[in-house]
C-alpha positions as CSV (number, residue, x, y, z in Angstrom):
1,M,4.4,9.4,-4.8
2,T,1.7,9.0,-1.8
3,T,2.5,10.5,1.2
4,R,1.0,8.8,4.5
5,L,-1.3,11.4,4.9
6,E,-3.1,10.6,0.9
7,R,-2.6,7.1,1.4
8,A,-4.6,7.8,5.5
9,V,-8.0,9.7,3.0
10,I,-7.9,7.1,0.3
11,E,-8.2,4.3,3.3
12,A,-11.3,6.3,4.5
13,A,-12.8,7.2,1.5
14,R,-12.6,3.3,1.6
15,A,-14.2,2.3,4.1
16,Y,-16.7,4.9,3.4
17,V,-17.2,3.4,0.6
18,R,-17.7,-0.8,2.3
19,S,-19.9,1.1,4.5
20,D,-22.3,1.7,2.0
21,P,-22.2,-1.6,-0.4
22,Y,-25.3,-0.2,-2.2
23,N,-24.0,3.2,-2.6
24,M,-28.0,3.6,-1.0
25,I,-26.6,6.7,0.8
26,A,-25.9,8.0,-2.7
27,S,-28.1,10.7,-3.6
28,E,-30.0,12.5,-6.8
29,S,-29.1,16.0,-4.6
30,D,-25.2,14.4,-4.0
31,P,-23.9,11.4,-5.3
32,T,-20.8,11.9,-3.8
33,P,-20.7,8.0,-2.5
34,V,-20.9,6.9,-6.3
35,A,-17.8,9.2,-7.3
36,L,-16.3,8.0,-4.4
37,A,-16.4,4.4,-5.7
38,R,-15.5,5.2,-9.2
39,A,-12.1,7.5,-8.6
40,L,-11.2,4.3,-6.0
41,D,-11.6,1.7,-8.5
42,T,-9.7,3.7,-11.1
43,L,-6.3,4.3,-8.1
44,D,-6.7,0.3,-7.7
45,A,-7.1,-0.3,-11.1
46,D,-3.5,-1.6,-11.0
47,G,-3.9,-3.5,-7.2
48,T,-0.1,-1.3,-6.7
49,T,0.7,1.2,-3.7
50,E,3.0,3.0,-2.7
51,I,4.8,2.3,1.0
52,E,7.5,3.4,3.2
53,W,10.2,0.9,3.6
54,H,9.7,0.2,7.3
55,E,5.9,-0.8,6.4
56,L,6.8,-3.5,3.9
57,A,5.8,-6.7,5.1
58,E,6.0,-10.4,5.1
59,G,3.7,-11.7,1.7
60,D,3.3,-8.2,0.3
61,Q,4.3,-8.5,-3.9
62,L,7.7,-5.9,-4.5
63,K,7.7,-4.2,-7.6
64,S,11.2,-4.0,-9.0
65,V,12.5,-0.8,-10.7
66,K,14.8,-2.0,-13.3
67,N,12.8,-4.1,-14.7
68,G,8.5,-3.9,-13.2
69,R,9.0,-7.3,-12.7
70,F,6.9,-8.3,-8.9
71,Y,8.4,-10.5,-6.3
72,E,7.2,-11.9,-3.1
73,V,9.0,-10.2,-0.2
74,T,9.6,-13.6,2.5
75,G,11.4,-11.9,4.9
76,V,12.1,-8.1,5.8
77,V,15.3,-6.8,9.3
78,A,15.3,-3.4,9.9
79,L,19.8,-2.8,10.5
80,K,21.2,0.1,11.1
81,D,22.4,0.1,7.0
82,G,18.6,0.2,5.8
83,H,16.4,-2.8,5.2
84,H,17.3,-6.6,4.4
85,I,14.8,-7.8,2.2
86,T,15.0,-11.5,1.7
87,L,13.0,-11.7,-1.5
88,S,11.4,-15.8,-3.0
89,G,13.5,-16.6,-5.8
90,I,16.1,-13.8,-5.2
91,P,20.1,-15.7,-3.6
92,K,20.8,-12.6,-2.0
93,P,18.7,-10.5,0.4
94,I,18.2,-6.4,-0.8
95,V,19.4,-3.4,1.4
96,R,16.1,-0.3,1.1
97,P,16.1,2.9,0.7
98,T,18.3,3.8,-1.9
99,P,18.3,7.1,-3.9
100,A,16.8,4.8,-7.4
101,E,14.1,3.9,-4.5
102,P,13.4,5.9,-2.2
103,R,9.8,4.5,-1.7
104,A,8.1,0.6,-2.2
105,I,6.0,0.3,-4.6
106,V,4.2,-3.1,-3.9
107,K,0.8,-5.2,-3.8
108,R,-0.1,-5.6,-0.5
109,G,-0.5,-9.3,0.8
110,A,-2.6,-10.3,4.0
111,T,0.2,-9.2,6.6
112,G,1.0,-5.7,4.5
113,R,-3.5,-5.3,4.5
114,A,-3.4,-5.7,8.7
115,V,-0.3,-3.1,9.0
116,D,-1.6,-0.9,7.0
117,L,-5.3,-1.1,8.9
118,F,-2.4,-0.6,12.0
119,I,-1.6,2.7,11.1
120,L,-4.7,4.0,9.5
121,S,-6.1,3.0,13.1
122,S,-3.4,4.7,15.3
123,G,-3.6,7.4,14.1
124,G,-1.2,7.1,11.4
125,N,3.6,7.2,11.6
126,K,4.7,10.2,13.6
């Protein structure tokens, strides 16, 4: 599991690599940008990330810990007993977090990526 601070470092590394798509700032004396790009490629190979439940957004693909399948999130409502999450193809909302799923494993959709950018630009969740 990654923490918010680890995710912030990963997003900063992604922004750095995106700012230099041709690795022009890499040199023989400092191969860091190339190594960083390779590390991010490895990290992003499966396209999943761990997030807090309150960061879950419509359009994300939520991974089931029971069967390993991904389900599209169609809605999230925060209530007193947890987050009520509606999923495409699942008739009843699920409530999270639970002891078995303290964090969400997702493939981010467009809205979720926007949430990530907002959190990163605002200094993270506090």
